N, C-alpha and C positions, 0 to 999 in steps of 0.2 A: 859499364855492362857490355858495351860493344866489343871492348878489348877482349872481355871474357870468353865471348860468342866466338871470336876469331880464334881463340886458342883451342877450341874443341875439335876434336878430330871426327868431322862428321861421316867419313868414311865407315869409320868402325861402329858410330852410331846409328846409322841408316843400312846396315848390313843384316840380311837374314829375312824371314817372312814379314809381311806388311805388319802383323800384331806385334811382332817383336820390335820391329822399327818404332812403332808408334809409341809403346810403353817407355822403350829408351828415350825418344823424343819429348814424351810428357815428362819424365824423370829429369831431364837436363832441363827444362823450362820451368819447373817446379822449384828445382835447387836453386835457380837462378833469381825466381820471384823472390824466394825465402830471403836470399843474400841481400838483393838491392832493393826490393819494394819495402818500404818502410809501413810497419803495421802500427797502426794508430786506432783508437777507439773514438768512434762518432756520437757526440754527443748532440742530443735534441735539445733545441732551445725552448720547447713547450709550446711552440707554435703550431696549431693544428689547422690545415687548411679549410675545415667546414666552418670556422667559426670567424667572423669578421673583427677587424682591427677594435671596432667599439664593443662589441660584447666582451673581447677578450680583457680590455680594459674593464669593464665593469666587472668581471669575474675577480680581477687581481684586486680592485676594490673592496669587494665583498669579502676576499681571505684576509685583506689588511685589517676591516672592521672586526671580523670574528676573532683574529688574533689578539688585536686590542681589547675587545671584549672579555676573552678568555683571561687574560693577563689581570684586568682588573677585578674579576669575580675571584681567581684563586688569590689576589692579594686582600680581598674584602674577607674571604674565608679564613685565611692565616691570621688577620688581624683580630678576628672574633674569637679566635680559639685560646689566645693568649690572657 
């Protein structure tokens, strides 16, 4: 990126009124950002700041039990239909 910045003709970019210079400067910076800054998606790990570790652990345990019981109920219903 440093090399790319050194290749820019800053005299032509910063020529004219202040508003024109600002627009051209922003344009240059945005092009460089698009070229050199990697775009990535930030994924949440599900950790919420207002919940303690112990409470989060209990919620996960509850979800596991609900999932297991739902699978058992579905299996029970399927077994009695036949």
